C-alpha positions as CSV (number, residue, x, y, z in Angstrom):
1,M,129.2,109.1,112.0
2,D,125.6,107.7,113.2
3,L,126.1,103.7,112.4
4,N,122.4,103.4,113.8
5,R,121.1,105.7,110.9
6,I,118.7,103.9,109.0
7,V,119.6,103.5,105.1
8,K,116.4,102.8,102.7
9,F,117.1,101.4,99.2
10,K,115.5,99.3,96.6
11,I,116.3,96.3,95.1
12,G,114.0,95.2,92.2
13,K,110.6,95.9,93.6
14,E,111.5,95.1,97.2
15,D,112.3,98.1,99.5
16,W,115.0,97.5,102.2
17,E,115.6,99.2,105.5
18,M,118.8,98.8,107.2
19,P,121.2,100.2,109.9
20,L,124.5,102.1,108.2
21,G,126.6,99.8,110.5
22,V,125.1,96.5,109.3
23,L,125.3,97.6,105.7
24,L,129.0,98.5,106.3
25,L,129.6,95.4,108.0
26,L,128.1,93.4,105.1
27,G,130.3,95.7,102.6
28,G,133.4,94.9,104.5
29,I,132.9,91.3,104.6
30,S,132.0,91.1,100.9
31,L,135.3,92.8,100.1
32,L,137.3,90.6,102.6
33,L,135.8,87.6,100.7
34,I,136.7,88.8,97.3
35,V,140.3,89.7,98.1
36,G,140.7,86.3,99.6
37,G,139.3,84.5,96.8
38,L,141.6,86.6,94.4
39,Y,144.4,85.5,96.6
40,M,143.6,81.8,96.7
41,G,142.8,81.6,93.1
42,F,146.4,83.3,92.2
43,K,148.1,80.9,94.5
44,F,146.2,77.8,92.8
45,G,146.9,78.9,89.4
46,E,150.4,79.4,90.4
47,N,151.0,76.1,91.6
48,M,149.2,74.6,88.2
49,Q,152.5,75.1,86.3
């Protein structure tokens, strides 16, 4: 897999270009934050009883 390959996509009217490695890194960080937030929310809700 070529992580330096440029990926082009469009959000709204703006055209974006980004290396595949950076796009995967941003996706991984986002998923990590989502899972962390779910876990912390579950633990917080568990303690509210």
